[in-house]
All heavy atoms as a GROMACS GRO file, in nm:
protein
  635
    1MET      N    1  12.172  10.501  11.318
    1MET     CA    2  12.108  10.414  11.229
    1MET      C    3  12.000  10.492  11.151
    1MET      O    4  11.926  10.573  11.202
    1MET     CB    5  12.036  10.300  11.309
    1MET     CG    6  11.964  10.209  11.219
    1MET     SD    7  11.911  10.061  11.317
    1MET     CE    8  11.744  10.056  11.266
    2THR      N    9  11.999  10.470  11.022
    2THR     CA   10  11.903  10.540  10.936
    2THR      C   11  11.800  10.441  10.888
    2THR      O   12  11.831  10.324  10.853
    2THR     CB   13  11.977  10.598  10.811
    2THR    OG1   14  12.070  10.687  10.854
    2THR    CG2   15  11.878  10.668  10.724
    3THR      N   16  11.674  10.481  10.889
    3THR     CA   17  11.565  10.394  10.842
    3THR      C   18  11.489  10.468  10.730
    3THR      O   19  11.482  10.591  10.732
    3THR     CB   20  11.465  10.356  10.955
    3THR    OG1   21  11.425  10.473  11.018
    3THR    CG2   22  11.528  10.259  11.050
    4ILE      N   23  11.444  10.390  10.640
    4ILE     CA   24  11.363  10.446  10.530
    4ILE      C   25  11.225  10.381  10.539
    4ILE      O   26  11.208  10.264  10.550
    4ILE     CB   27  11.431  10.416  10.397
    4ILE    CG1   28  11.567  10.476  10.389
    4ILE    CG2   29  11.343  10.462  10.283
    4ILE    CD1   30  11.642  10.438  10.260
    5CYS      N   31  11.122  10.468  10.535
    5CYS     CA   32  10.985  10.420  10.534
    5CYS      C   33  10.934  10.423  10.391
    5CYS      O   34  10.925  10.529  10.331
    5CYS     CB   35  10.902  10.507  10.627
    5CYS     SG   36  10.728  10.460  10.634
    6ILE      N   37  10.896  10.310  10.341
    6ILE     CA   38  10.841  10.296  10.205
    6ILE      C   39  10.699  10.245  10.218
    6ILE      O   40  10.678  10.144  10.273
    6ILE     CB   41  10.925  10.208  10.114
    6ILE    CG1   42  11.064  10.265  10.104
    6ILE    CG2   43  10.863  10.193   9.983
    6ILE    CD1   44  11.160  10.175  10.025
    7GLY      N   45  10.602  10.318  10.165
    7GLY     CA   46  10.467  10.278  10.172
    7GLY      C   47  10.376  10.397  10.182
    7GLY      O   48  10.420  10.511  10.195
    8THR      N   49  10.246  10.367  10.185
    8THR     CA   50  10.145  10.470  10.198
    8THR      C   51  10.103  10.477  10.342
    8THR      O   52  10.045  10.382  10.390
    8THR     CB   53  10.028  10.444  10.104
    8THR    OG1   54  10.074  10.430   9.970
    8THR    CG2   55   9.927  10.556  10.110
    9THR      N   56  10.138  10.578  10.408
    9THR     CA   57  10.117  10.587  10.556
    9THR      C   58   9.974  10.556  10.592
    9THR      O   59   9.954  10.487  10.695
    9THR     CB   60  10.159  10.728  10.605
    9THR    OG1   61  10.288  10.760  10.558
    9THR    CG2   62  10.154  10.740  10.751
   10ARG      N   63   9.878  10.603  10.517
   10ARG     CA   64   9.743  10.583  10.551
   10ARG      C   65   9.700  10.440  10.558
   10ARG      O   66   9.600  10.402  10.625
   10ARG     CB   67   9.651  10.655  10.450
   10ARG     CG   68   9.659  10.802  10.453
   10ARG     CD   69   9.569  10.863  10.349
   10ARG     NE   70   9.589  11.006  10.340
   10ARG     CZ   71   9.530  11.096  10.427
   10ARG    NH1   72   9.450  11.052  10.515
   10ARG    NH2   73   9.558  11.223  10.416
   11PHE      N   74   9.774  10.349  10.494
   11PHE     CA   75   9.738  10.207  10.487
   11PHE      C   76   9.831  10.122  10.563
   11PHE      O   77   9.828   9.996  10.554
   11PHE     CB   78   9.736  10.162  10.341
   11PHE     CG   79   9.628  10.234  10.261
   11PHE    CD1   80   9.647  10.351  10.198
   11PHE    CD2   81   9.507  10.173  10.249
   11PHE    CE1   82   9.550  10.418  10.125
   11PHE    CE2   83   9.402  10.233  10.176
   11PHE     CZ   84   9.426  10.355  10.112
   12MET      N   85   9.930  10.177  10.638
   12MET     CA   86  10.027  10.103  10.710
   12MET      C   87   9.982  10.060  10.848
   12MET      O   88   9.922  10.139  10.924
   12MET     CB   89  10.157  10.183  10.723
   12MET     CG   90  10.221  10.210  10.587
   12MET     SD   91  10.367  10.308  10.597
   12MET     CE   92  10.486  10.189  10.661
   13ALA      N   93  10.005   9.934  10.884
   13ALA     CA   94   9.970   9.881  11.015
   13ALA      C   95  10.061   9.939  11.124
   13ALA      O   96  10.178   9.970  11.099
   13ALA     CB   97   9.978   9.729  11.011
   14PRO      N   98  10.011   9.951  11.244
   14PRO     CA   99  10.092  10.006  11.354
   14PRO      C  100  10.224   9.925  11.376
   14PRO      O  101  10.326   9.987  11.409
   14PRO     CB  102  10.003   9.990  11.477
   14PRO     CG  103   9.865   9.988  11.422
   14PRO     CD  104   9.873   9.926  11.287
   15GLU      N  105  10.221   9.798  11.353
   15GLU     CA  106  10.341   9.716  11.370
   15GLU      C  107  10.456   9.759  11.284
   15GLU      O  108  10.571   9.738  11.318
   15GLU     CB  109  10.308   9.570  11.342
   15GLU     CG  110  10.216   9.506  11.437
   15GLU     CD  111  10.066   9.526  11.397
   15GLU    OE1  112  10.036   9.604  11.310
   15GLU    OE2  113   9.981   9.462  11.465
   16LEU      N  114  10.425   9.819  11.171
   16LEU     CA  115  10.529   9.863  11.078
   16LEU      C  116  10.610   9.984  11.132
   16LEU      O  117  10.718  10.012  11.081
   16LEU     CB  118  10.468   9.900  10.940
   16LEU     CG  119  10.413   9.780  10.868
   16LEU    CD1  120  10.336   9.828  10.745
   16LEU    CD2  121  10.522   9.686  10.825
   17PHE      N  122  10.559  10.050  11.232
   17PHE     CA  123  10.629  10.160  11.290
   17PHE      C  124  10.711  10.127  11.416
   17PHE      O  125  10.772  10.212  11.476
   17PHE     CB  126  10.528  10.272  11.326
   17PHE     CG  127  10.460  10.331  11.206
   17PHE    CD1  128  10.331  10.285  11.175
   17PHE    CD2  129  10.517  10.420  11.121
   17PHE    CE1  130  10.262  10.334  11.068
   17PHE    CE2  131  10.452  10.471  11.014
   17PHE     CZ  132  10.325  10.428  10.985
   18ASP      N  133  10.709  10.002  11.453
   18ASP     CA  134  10.782   9.954  11.569
   18ASP      C  135  10.911   9.890  11.525
   18ASP      O  136  10.909   9.773  11.486
   18ASP     CB  137  10.693   9.852  11.648
   18ASP     CG  138  10.760   9.806  11.775
   18ASP    OD1  139  10.876   9.851  11.807
   18ASP    OD2  140  10.695   9.723  11.848
   19SER      N  141  11.019   9.964  11.528
   19SER     CA  142  11.146   9.916  11.474
   19SER      C  143  11.201   9.796  11.551
   19SER      O  144  11.282   9.720  11.496
   19SER     CB  145  11.249  10.032  11.470
   19SER     OG  146  11.273  10.081  11.601
   20GLU      N  147  11.158   9.780  11.680
   20GLU     CA  148  11.205   9.667  11.753
   20GLU      C  149  11.143   9.534  11.716
   20GLU      O  150  11.194   9.431  11.742
   20GLU     CB  151  11.191   9.696  11.904
   20GLU     CG  152  11.269   9.813  11.955
   20GLU     CD  153  11.244   9.841  12.099
   20GLU    OE1  154  11.166   9.765  12.165
   20GLU    OE2  155  11.297   9.942  12.145
   21ASN      N  156  11.025   9.544  11.657
   21ASN     CA  157  10.944   9.427  11.627
   21ASN      C  158  10.939   9.400  11.476
   21ASN      O  159  10.858   9.317  11.431
   21ASN     CB  160  10.804   9.444  11.684
   21ASN     CG  161  10.734   9.310  11.696
   21ASN    OD1  162  10.790   9.203  11.702
   21ASN    ND2  163  10.602   9.316  11.690
   22ILE      N  164  11.020   9.466  11.399
   22ILE     CA  165  11.008   9.465  11.251
   22ILE      C  166  11.032   9.325  11.194
   22ILE      O  167  10.979   9.294  11.089
   22ILE     CB  168  11.100   9.572  11.188
   22ILE    CG1  169  11.054   9.604  11.048
   22ILE    CG2  170  11.238   9.526  11.185
   22ILE    CD1  171  10.936   9.695  11.042
   23LYS      N  172  11.104   9.242  11.265
   23LYS     CA  173  11.140   9.105  11.209
   23LYS      C  174  11.021   9.011  11.230
   23LYS      O  175  11.021   8.903  11.173
   23LYS     CB  176  11.267   9.051  11.276
   23LYS     CG  177  11.388   9.136  11.231
   23LYS     CD  178  11.512   9.077  11.297
   23LYS     CE  179  11.628   9.163  11.248
   23LYS     NZ  180  11.753   9.114  11.300
   24ASN      N  181  10.921   9.043  11.313
   24ASN     CA  182  10.817   8.952  11.346
   24ASN      C  183  10.687   8.987  11.272
   24ASN      O  184  10.575   8.954  11.316
   24ASN     CB  185  10.792   8.951  11.494
   24ASN     CG  186  10.910   8.901  11.576
   24ASN    OD1  187  10.977   8.816  11.528
   24ASN    ND2  188  10.932   8.959  11.690
   25LEU      N  189  10.699   9.050  11.158
   25LEU     CA  190  10.580   9.090  11.080
   25LEU      C  191  10.527   8.973  11.006
   25LEU      O  192  10.606   8.881  10.960
   25LEU     CB  193  10.610   9.204  10.986
   25LEU     CG  194  10.659   9.329  11.057
   25LEU    CD1  195  10.696   9.436  10.948
   25LEU    CD2  196  10.557   9.385  11.147
   26GLY      N  197  10.404   8.964  10.985
   26GLY     CA  198  10.339   8.855  10.906
   26GLY      C  199  10.218   8.903  10.830
   26GLY      O  200  10.212   9.026  10.796
   27GLU      N  201  10.126   8.819  10.812
   27GLU     CA  202  10.011   8.852  10.735
   27GLU      C  203   9.923   8.949  10.806
   27GLU      O  204   9.835   9.015  10.742
   27GLU     CB  205   9.932   8.722  10.699
   27GLU     CG  206   9.880   8.647  10.813
   27GLU     CD  207   9.980   8.550  10.870
   27GLU    OE1  208  10.085   8.520  10.815
   27GLU    OE2  209   9.951   8.503  10.986
   28LYS      N  210   9.936   8.979  10.933
   28LYS     CA  211   9.851   9.072  11.007
   28LYS      C  212   9.864   9.207  10.945
   28LYS      O  213   9.764   9.284  10.941
   28LYS     CB  214   9.889   9.076  11.156
   28LYS     CG  215   9.853   8.950  11.229
   28LYS     CD  216   9.895   8.962  11.374
   28LYS     CE  217   9.862   8.834  11.448
   28LYS     NZ  218   9.903   8.841  11.587
   29VAL      N  219   9.982   9.252  10.902
   29VAL     CA  220   9.994   9.385  10.846
   29VAL      C  221   9.926   9.394  10.710
   29VAL      O  222   9.872   9.495  10.676
   29VAL     CB  223  10.142   9.426  10.829
   29VAL    CG1  224  10.208   9.437  10.964
   29VAL    CG2  225  10.222   9.334  10.741
   30ASP      N  226   9.917   9.278  10.638
   30ASP     CA  227   9.845   9.281  10.514
   30ASP      C  228   9.689   9.285  10.539
   30ASP      O  229   9.617   9.353  10.463
   30ASP     CB  230   9.874   9.153  10.430
   30ASP     CG  231  10.022   9.143  10.388
   30ASP    OD1  232  10.079   9.252  10.366
   30ASP    OD2  233  10.075   9.031  10.382
   31ILE      N  234   9.647   9.221  10.643
   31ILE     CA  235   9.505   9.227  10.679
   31ILE      C  236   9.465   9.369  10.715
   31ILE      O  237   9.358   9.418  10.677
   31ILE     CB  238   9.472   9.128  10.799
   31ILE    CG1  239   9.503   8.983  10.756
   31ILE    CG2  240   9.328   9.141  10.845
   31ILE    CD1  241   9.425   8.927  10.641
   32TRP      N  242   9.551   9.433  10.792
   32TRP     CA  243   9.523   9.578  10.824
   32TRP      C  244   9.504   9.662  10.703
   32TRP      O  245   9.414   9.737  10.687
   32TRP     CB  246   9.638   9.632  10.909
   32TRP     CG  247   9.634   9.780  10.937
   32TRP    CD1  248   9.664   9.882  10.850
   32TRP    CD2  249   9.574   9.843  11.052
   32TRP    NE1  250   9.641  10.004  10.913
   32TRP    CE2  251   9.583   9.984  11.037
   32TRP    CE3  252   9.520   9.791  11.170
   32TRP    CZ2  253   9.538  10.074  11.130
   32TRP    CZ3  254   9.477   9.886  11.267
   32TRP    CH2  255   9.488  10.026  11.243
   33SER      N  256   9.599   9.647  10.607
   33SER     CA  257   9.591   9.723  10.481
   33SER      C  258   9.469   9.694  10.401
   33SER      O  259   9.407   9.784  10.346
   33SER     CB  260   9.719   9.702  10.399
   33SER     OG  261   9.834   9.750  10.470
   34LEU      N  262   9.436   9.566  10.394
   34LEU     CA  263   9.317   9.521  10.325
   34LEU      C  264   9.189   9.586  10.388
   34LEU      O  265   9.101   9.632  10.320
   34LEU     CB  266   9.305   9.371  10.325
   34LEU     CG  267   9.177   9.317  10.263
   34LEU    CD1  268   9.170   9.353  10.113
   34LEU    CD2  269   9.170   9.165  10.271
   35GLY      N  270   9.194   9.589  10.521
   35GLY     CA  271   9.080   9.650  10.590
   35GLY      C  272   9.068   9.802  10.558
   35GLY      O  273   8.960   9.850  10.541
   36CYS      N  274   9.180   9.867  10.544
   36CYS     CA  275   9.182  10.010  10.507
   36CYS      C  276   9.125  10.026  10.364
   36CYS      O  277   9.050  10.122  10.339
   36CYS     CB  278   9.326  10.066  10.514
   36CYS     SG  279   9.385  10.085  10.681
   37VAL      N  280   9.159   9.931  10.278
   37VAL     CA  281   9.108   9.940  10.139
   37VAL      C  282   8.958   9.920  10.137
   37VAL      O  283   8.882   9.990  10.067
   37VAL     CB  284   9.181   9.834  10.049
   37VAL    CG1  285   9.111   9.825   9.909
   37VAL    CG2  286   9.327   9.875  10.033
   38ILE      N  287   8.908   9.816  10.213
   38ILE     CA  288   8.766   9.790  10.223
   38ILE      C  289   8.694   9.913  10.281
   38ILE      O  290   8.585   9.952  10.229
   38ILE     CB  291   8.741   9.664  10.302
   38ILE    CG1  292   8.793   9.541  10.217
   38ILE    CG2  293   8.595   9.648  10.337
   38ILE    CD1  294   8.792   9.412  10.301
   39LEU      N  295   8.749   9.971  10.382
   39LEU     CA  296   8.690  10.092  10.440
   39LEU      C  297   8.679  10.203  10.336
   39LEU      O  298   8.574  10.267  10.326
   39LEU     CB  299   8.776  10.139  10.560
   39LEU     CG  300   8.726  10.261  10.630
   39LEU    CD1  301   8.607  10.226  10.714
   39LEU    CD2  302   8.831  10.316  10.718
   40GLU      N  303   8.783  10.224  10.253
   40GLU     CA  304   8.772  10.322  10.153
   40GLU      C  305   8.672  10.290  10.048
   40GLU      O  306   8.601  10.380   9.998
   40GLU     CB  307   8.911  10.342  10.089
   40GLU     CG  308   8.918  10.453   9.988
   40GLU     CD  309   9.057  10.488   9.934
   40GLU    OE1  310   9.151  10.408   9.965
   40GLU    OE2  311   9.070  10.588   9.866
   41ILE      N  312   8.662  10.166  10.008
   41ILE     CA  313   8.559  10.124   9.907
   41ILE      C  314   8.420  10.159   9.953
   41ILE      O  315   8.337  10.212   9.878
   41ILE     CB  316   8.579   9.978   9.873
   41ILE    CG1  317   8.708   9.954   9.794
   41ILE    CG2  318   8.455   9.924   9.797
   41ILE    CD1  319   8.743   9.805   9.777
   42PHE      N  320   8.390  10.123  10.077
   42PHE     CA  321   8.251  10.142  10.128
   42PHE      C  322   8.219  10.281  10.166
   42PHE      O  323   8.104  10.324  10.162
   42PHE     CB  324   8.225  10.041  10.248
   42PHE     CG  325   8.194   9.905  10.204
   42PHE    CD1  326   8.289   9.813  10.196
   42PHE    CD2  327   8.064   9.874  10.173
   42PHE    CE1  328   8.254   9.681  10.159
   42PHE    CE2  329   8.028   9.742  10.136
   42PHE     CZ  330   8.128   9.651  10.127
   43SER      N  331   8.319  10.362  10.202
   43SER     CA  332   8.293  10.498  10.248
   43SER      C  333   8.328  10.606  10.149
   43SER      O  334   8.289  10.721  10.160
   43SER     CB  335   8.369  10.526  10.378
   43SER     OG  336   8.509  10.536  10.352
   44ASN      N  337   8.406  10.570  10.048
   44ASN     CA  338   8.456  10.668   9.950
   44ASN      C  339   8.544  10.772  10.017
   44ASN      O  340   8.549  10.887   9.974
   44ASN     CB  341   8.343  10.733   9.874
   44ASN     CG  342   8.395  10.792   9.737
   44ASN    OD1  343   8.492  10.746   9.684
   44ASN    ND2  344   8.322  10.895   9.697
   45LYS      N  345   8.605  10.737  10.127
   45LYS     CA  346   8.698  10.820  10.201
   45LYS      C  347   8.822  10.744  10.234
   45LYS      O  348   8.822  10.628  10.274
   45LYS     CB  349   8.636  10.871  10.334
   45LYS     CG  350   8.515  10.961  10.315
   45LYS     CD  351   8.459  11.006  10.442
   45LYS     CE  352   8.335  11.096  10.416
   45LYS     NZ  353   8.277  11.137  10.543
   46ARG      N  354   8.937  10.816  10.225
   46ARG     CA  355   9.067  10.749  10.258
   46ARG      C  356   9.073  10.730  10.409
   46ARG      O  357   9.013  10.802  10.484
   46ARG     CB  358   9.183  10.842  10.215
   46ARG     CG  359   9.188  10.865  10.066
   46ARG     CD  360   9.298  10.960  10.034
   46ARG     NE  361   9.265  11.087  10.104
   46ARG     CZ  362   9.350  11.189  10.116
   46ARG    NH1  363   9.469  11.180  10.063
   46ARG    NH2  364   9.314  11.295  10.183
   47PRO      N  365   9.151  10.630  10.452
   47PRO     CA  366   9.176  10.614  10.592
   47PRO      C  367   9.238  10.742  10.649
   47PRO      O  368   9.319  10.804  10.578
   47PRO     CB  369   9.268  10.496  10.604
   47PRO     CG  370   9.250  10.421  10.476
   47PRO     CD  371   9.214  10.522  10.375
   48TRP      N  372   9.204  10.780  10.765
   48TRP     CA  373   9.252  10.909  10.829
   48TRP      C  374   9.216  11.028  10.738
   48TRP      O  375   9.293  11.120  10.723
   48TRP     CB  376   9.403  10.898  10.855
   48TRP     CG  377   9.445  10.776  10.921
   48TRP    CD1  378   9.510  10.670  10.863
   48TRP    CD2  379   9.425  10.741  11.058
   48TRP    NE1  380   9.528  10.571  10.960
   48TRP    CE2  381   9.476  10.615  11.080
   48TRP    CE3  382   9.367  10.806  11.168
   48TRP    CZ2  383   9.476  10.546  11.201
   48TRP    CZ3  384   9.362  10.737  11.292
   48TRP    CH2  385   9.416  10.616  11.306
   49HIS      N  386   9.096  11.023  10.680
   49HIS     CA  387   9.053  11.126  10.582
   49HIS      C  388   9.048  11.264  10.644
   49HIS      O  389   9.054  11.360  10.576
   49HIS     CB  390   8.918  11.088  10.524
   49HIS     CG  391   8.805  11.086  10.627
   49HIS    ND1  392   8.782  10.974  10.708
   49HIS    CD2  393   8.714  11.180  10.658
   49HIS    CE1  394   8.678  11.000  10.784
   49HIS    NE2  395   8.640  11.123  10.761
   50HIS      N  396   9.037  11.274  10.777
   50HIS     CA  397   9.024  11.401  10.845
   50HIS      C  398   9.162  11.468  10.859
   50HIS      O  399   9.173  11.584  10.902
   50HIS     CB  400   8.954  11.385  10.981
   50HIS     CG  401   9.037  11.298  11.073
   50HIS    ND1  402   9.035  11.160  11.060
   50HIS    CD2  403   9.114  11.324  11.182
   50HIS    CE1  404   9.110  11.108  11.154
   50HIS    NE2  405   9.160  11.207  11.228
   51ILE      N  406   9.268  11.398  10.821
   51ILE     CA  407   9.407  11.459  10.827
   51ILE      C  408   9.452  11.489  10.684
   51ILE      O  409   9.453  11.391  10.603
   51ILE     CB  410   9.502  11.363  10.899
   51ILE    CG1  411   9.450  11.339  11.042
   51ILE    CG2  412   9.642  11.419  10.899
   51ILE    CD1  413   9.533  11.239  11.119
   52ALA      N  414   9.491  11.607  10.654
   52ALA     CA  415   9.540  11.641  10.519
   52ALA      C  416   9.667  11.568  10.486
   52ALA      O  417   9.752  11.536  10.571
   52ALA     CB  418   9.565  11.794  10.515
   53SER      N  419   9.686  11.536  10.357
   53SER     CA  420   9.806  11.466  10.315
   53SER      C  421   9.926  11.538  10.346
   53SER      O  422  10.036  11.482  10.367
   53SER     CB  423   9.793  11.436  10.163
   53SER     OG  424   9.688  11.346  10.136
   54ALA      N  425   9.922  11.673  10.344
   54ALA     CA  426  10.040  11.749  10.380
   54ALA      C  427  10.095  11.728  10.526
   54ALA      O  428  10.200  11.752  10.556
   54ALA     CB  429  10.010  11.900  10.357
   55ASN      N  430  10.000  11.674  10.606
   55ASN     CA  431  10.040  11.647  10.745
   55ASN      C  432  10.047  11.496  10.768
   55ASN      O  433  10.000  11.447  10.866
   55ASN     CB  434   9.925  11.702  10.838
   55ASN     CG  435   9.920  11.854  10.833
   55ASN    OD1  436  10.019  11.920  10.814
   55ASN    ND2  437   9.801  11.909  10.848
   56SER      N  438  10.112  11.425  10.679
   56SER     CA  439  10.125  11.286  10.692
   56SER      C  440  10.196  11.242  10.822
   56SER      O  441  10.176  11.131  10.870
   56SER     CB  442  10.191  11.220  10.572
   56SER     OG  443  10.323  11.270  10.556
   57ASN      N  444  10.275  11.330  10.875
   57ASN     CA  445  10.341  11.296  11.004
   57ASN      C  446  10.240  11.284  11.116
   57ASN      O  447  10.262  11.212  11.205
   57ASN     CB  448  10.449  11.395  11.040
   57ASN     CG  449  10.399  11.539  11.048
   57ASN    OD1  450  10.293  11.568  10.990
   57ASN    ND2  451  10.469  11.624  11.118
   58CYS      N  452  10.127  11.353  11.102
   58CYS     CA  453  10.021  11.340  11.202
   58CYS      C  454   9.955  11.202  11.191
   58CYS      O  455   9.916  11.142  11.289
   58CYS     CB  456   9.915  11.448  11.184
   58CYS     SG  457   9.976  11.615  11.219
   59ILE      N  458   9.946  11.154  11.066
   59ILE     CA  459   9.889  11.018  11.044
   59ILE      C  460   9.980  10.915  11.111
   59ILE      O  461   9.939  10.828  11.177
   59ILE     CB  462   9.872  10.989  10.893
   59ILE    CG1  463   9.769  11.086  10.830
   59ILE    CG2  464   9.829  10.843  10.873
   59ILE    CD1  465   9.765  11.079  10.681
   60PHE      N  466  10.111  10.936  11.090
   60PHE     CA  467  10.216  10.846  11.150
   60PHE      C  468  10.193  10.845  11.301
   60PHE      O  469  10.195  10.742  11.364
   60PHE     CB  470  10.353  10.894  11.110
   60PHE     CG  471  10.461  10.830  11.198
   60PHE    CD1  472  10.507  10.707  11.161
   60PHE    CD2  473  10.518  10.901  11.301
   60PHE    CE1  474  10.608  10.647  11.234
   60PHE    CE2  475  10.617  10.839  11.376
   60PHE     CZ  476  10.663  10.714  11.340
   61TYR      N  477  10.176  10.961  11.360
   61TYR     CA  478  10.157  10.969  11.507
   61TYR      C  479  10.032  10.896  11.550
   61TYR      O  480  10.037  10.821  11.645
   61TYR     CB  481  10.152  11.116  11.549
   61TYR     CG  482  10.130  11.133  11.697
   61TYR    CD1  483  10.237  11.118  11.787
   61TYR    CD2  484  10.003  11.155  11.753
   61TYR    CE1  485  10.214  11.131  11.922
   61TYR    CE2  486   9.985  11.168  11.885
   61TYR     CZ  487  10.088  11.158  11.970
   61TYR     OH  488  10.075  11.168  12.108
   62GLU      N  489   9.918  10.914  11.483
   62GLU     CA  490   9.799  10.847  11.515
   62GLU      C  491   9.816  10.698  11.512
   62GLU      O  492   9.768  10.625  11.597
   62GLU     CB  493   9.681  10.890  11.421
   62GLU     CG  494   9.650  11.036  11.429
   62GLU     CD  495   9.551  11.069  11.531
   62GLU    OE1  496   9.450  10.997  11.543
   62GLU    OE2  497   9.564  11.171  11.604
   63ILE      N  498   9.878  10.647  11.405
   63ILE     CA  499   9.896  10.504  11.392
   63ILE      C  500   9.995  10.448  11.491
   63ILE      O  501   9.966  10.348  11.553
   63ILE     CB  502   9.940  10.470  11.243
   63ILE    CG1  503   9.836  10.506  11.142
   63ILE    CG2  504   9.977  10.327  11.230
   63ILE    CD1  505   9.878  10.496  10.998
   64PHE      N  506  10.104  10.519  11.509
   64PHE     CA  507  10.205  10.474  11.606
   64PHE      C  508  10.153  10.463  11.748
   64PHE      O  509  10.185  10.371  11.822
   64PHE     CB  510  10.328  10.563  11.602
   64PHE     CG  511  10.441  10.520  11.687
   64PHE    CD1  512  10.517  10.410  11.653
   64PHE    CD2  513  10.467  10.587  11.805
   64PHE    CE1  514  10.621  10.368  11.733
   64PHE    CE2  515  10.575  10.543  11.888
   64PHE     CZ  516  10.651  10.435  11.854
   65LYS      N  517  10.067  10.554  11.786
   65LYS     CA  518  10.007  10.558  11.920
   65LYS      C  519   9.888  10.460  11.927
   65LYS      O  520   9.817  10.455  12.025
   65LYS     CB  521   9.967  10.701  11.960
   65LYS     CG  522  10.087  10.790  11.980
   65LYS     CD  523  10.175  10.740  12.091
   65LYS     CE  524  10.288  10.832  12.117
   65LYS     NZ  525  10.376  10.784  12.220
   66LYS      N  526   9.859  10.396  11.814
   66LYS     CA  527   9.749  10.297  11.802
   66LYS      C  528   9.613  10.356  11.835
   66LYS      O  529   9.529  10.295  11.899
   66LYS     CB  530   9.779  10.174  11.890
   66LYS     CG  531   9.906  10.102  11.843
   66LYS     CD  532   9.926   9.976  11.918
   66LYS     CE  533  10.056   9.913  11.864
   66LYS     NZ  534  10.100   9.794  11.929
   67VAL      N  535   9.592  10.479  11.784
   67VAL     CA  536   9.463  10.543  11.797
   67VAL      C  537   9.372  10.468  11.699
   67VAL      O  538   9.410  10.445  11.579
   67VAL     CB  539   9.471  10.695  11.760
   67VAL    CG1  540   9.335  10.755  11.755
   67VAL    CG2  541   9.560  10.766  11.858
   68PRO      N  542   9.251  10.426  11.740
   68PRO     CA  543   9.164  10.352  11.647
   68PRO      C  544   9.136  10.431  11.521
   68PRO      O  545   9.116  10.554  11.524
   68PRO     CB  546   9.037  10.326  11.727
   68PRO     CG  547   9.081  10.342  11.873
   68PRO     CD  548   9.191  10.443  11.875
   69LEU      N  549   9.131  10.356  11.410
   69LEU     CA  550   9.099  10.420  11.281
   69LEU      C  551   8.954  10.472  11.286
   69LEU      O  552   8.864  10.390  11.316
   69LEU     CB  553   9.118  10.318  11.173
   69LEU     CG  554   9.087  10.355  11.030
   69LEU    CD1  555   9.193  10.461  10.983
   69LEU    CD2  556   9.092  10.238  10.937
   70PRO      N  557   8.931  10.597  11.256
   70PRO     CA  558   8.791  10.649  11.259
   70PRO      C  559   8.708  10.586  11.150
   70PRO      O  560   8.754  10.581  11.035
   70PRO     CB  561   8.806  10.799  11.242
   70PRO     CG  562   8.944  10.822  11.191
   70PRO     CD  563   9.027  10.701  11.223
   71ILE      N  564   8.594  10.533  11.186
   71ILE     CA  565   8.507  10.471  11.090
   71ILE      C  566   8.403  10.573  11.041
   71ILE      O  567   8.330  10.626  11.117
   71ILE     CB  568   8.430  10.351  11.147
   71ILE    CG1  569   8.531  10.250  11.212
   71ILE    CG2  570   8.339  10.283  11.048
   71ILE    CD1  571   8.621  10.183  11.116
   72PRO      N  572   8.405  10.610  10.910
   72PRO     CA  573   8.311  10.711  10.860
   72PRO      C  574   8.168  10.663  10.872
   72PRO      O  575   8.136  10.544  10.871
   72PRO     CB  576   8.350  10.725  10.712
   72PRO     CG  577   8.494  10.671  10.702
   72PRO     CD  578   8.500  10.566  10.807
   73ASP      N  579   8.078  10.760  10.870
   73ASP     CA  580   7.932  10.733  10.873
   73ASP      C  581   7.898  10.656  10.748
   73ASP      O  582   7.959  10.675  10.638
   73ASP     CB  583   7.853  10.860  10.883
   73ASP     CG  584   7.873  10.932  11.013
   73ASP    OD1  585   7.909  10.861  11.116
   73ASP    OD2  586   7.856  11.054  11.020
   74GLY      N  587   7.796  10.580  10.750
   74GLY     CA  588   7.742  10.513  10.634
   74GLY      C  589   7.808  10.372  10.610
   74GLY      O  590   7.771  10.307  10.507
   75ILE      N  591   7.899  10.333  10.692
   75ILE     CA  592   7.963  10.198  10.676
   75ILE      C  593   7.863  10.095  10.736
   75ILE      O  594   7.818  10.109  10.848
   75ILE     CB  595   8.100  10.191  10.749
   75ILE    CG1  596   8.194  10.294  10.692
   75ILE    CG2  597   8.157  10.050  10.745
   75ILE    CD1  598   8.233  10.267  10.552
   76PRO      N  599   7.828   9.987  10.658
   76PRO     CA  600   7.740   9.885  10.716
   76PRO      C  601   7.798   9.824  10.841
   76PRO      O  602   7.920   9.809  10.851
   76PRO     CB  603   7.732   9.780  10.603
   76PRO     CG  604   7.768   9.856  10.479
   76PRO     CD  605   7.867   9.962  10.523
   77ASN      N  606   7.711   9.788  10.940
   77ASN     CA  607   7.756   9.727  11.064
   77ASN      C  608   7.838   9.604  11.040
   77ASN      O  609   7.928   9.574  11.117
   77ASN     CB  610   7.640   9.700  11.153
   77ASN     CG  611   7.578   9.830  11.208
   77ASN    OD1  612   7.644   9.927  11.220
   77ASN    ND2  613   7.450   9.825  11.239
   78GLU      N  614   7.809   9.526  10.938
   78GLU     CA  615   7.882   9.404  10.909
   78GLU      C  616   8.027   9.437  10.869
   78GLU      O  617   8.117   9.344  10.888
   78GLU     CB  618   7.815   9.330  10.796
   78GLU     CG  619   7.675   9.280  10.824
   78GLU     CD  620   7.570   9.386  10.804
   78GLU    OE1  621   7.599   9.490  10.740
   78GLU    OE2  622   7.457   9.374  10.853
   79ILE      N  623   8.056   9.551  10.816
   79ILE     CA  624   8.187   9.593  10.777
   79ILE      C  625   8.263   9.655  10.896
   79ILE      O  626   8.380   9.628  10.913
   79ILE     CB  627   8.184   9.688  10.652
   79ILE    CG1  628   8.111   9.623  10.539
   79ILE    CG2  629   8.323   9.729  10.619
   79ILE    CD1  630   8.174   9.498  10.487
   80ALA      N  631   8.196   9.747  10.962
   80ALA     CA  632   8.257   9.817  11.075
   80ALA      C  633   8.279   9.721  11.189
   80ALA      O  634   8.374   9.693  11.246
   80ALA     CB  635   8.173   9.936  11.120
   0.00000   0.00000   0.00000
């Protein structure tokens, strides 16, 4: 079986990497992506900013293993 991943890895919810659960996706994945956008707006840093874009497979690994998204310094407590 061949799968194609379309999207920006940095903004993809962990559920999107679980091929067994792909049919049960809902608005939760959109909320995750929105949270990533809000994080970028307030910090001026992309999600997983410490990983170079050339190593996007490392981002995939971090998300798939459900490693918490690192929150950059300077994010207000109400947002983090």
